[in-house]
N, C-alpha and C positions, 0 to 999 in steps of 0.2 A: 188685352187683345191683345192675338199678334197682328197686327197691320202687314195686310196681299192688300194685292189689285186685285183680289176680285171682288170688297164692297160690298154690301150684304144681302147676302143671298138664300132662301130658306133651302136650295141643295148642295148637297153632297159632297164632297170632296171623294174626287178617285184618286187610284194611284195610277200610269201606268203599269201596262204590263212585261212595255218592252220596252226598250229604246228606238225610239229612230237613227240616230246618228251611227247607228249597231244596226239598227235593222239594214239600210240607206247602203253603211261599209261593204256586206256582206252581198248585193246586191250584182247580178256581174257587167263586169265590164261596157258591152257591146251597147246594156243599160243602157245605165249611167250618162256616160258620151251622150246616150238620145236624150234621158233627161236632161238634162244645159241644156239644152237647142228647145226644151219641149215649153207650151205656150202654156195653159196651166198647168197647178201643185202639183204634180202625181204624189200621195203616199209611199215607200215602197212596199206597203204591203201591194196597194193596190197596180199598183206597176209593177210586176214582183207574176198577179197573179196573172192579167193583162199580156207581157211577155210570154210567159210558160205557155199561151189559150194559141197565139203569133206563130209560133216555133211548132208549134204541133199541127196549127194551120198549112202551116209556107213548110212540114219538114223537117223540121231547122236548120232552114235557114234564118244569116240574122240580118243579110240585107234587107230579105224581103215582109218579116218581123219587124224589124224599124217602120216601111212604106208602111205593113200596115196599122201599127202602135200611132199613124202620124193621121196615116183615116178616122181613126179611133175619135183622135187628139178633136182634127176637123168636123167630124160630125161633133162634137162634144157644143164648141163654139160656135159653129152655128145653126146649135136649138134656141128653139127664141123664149 
């Protein structure tokens, strides 16, 4: 038996499809700066998707996109 921290579970193990740190390293610098001060733990995939949507909505303005992400995060935090 292989020792691990999974305990005894009937769930099958899955290998990760991608390396989360490599995904984070490929994010744009402006987005990584915003993520460094973010309150919620964003995955690289969801942060990239939200960033792309924010840039599209703001006409490509990075500052406005960061503000949009902050509003999204504030809305998530205020949810019951």
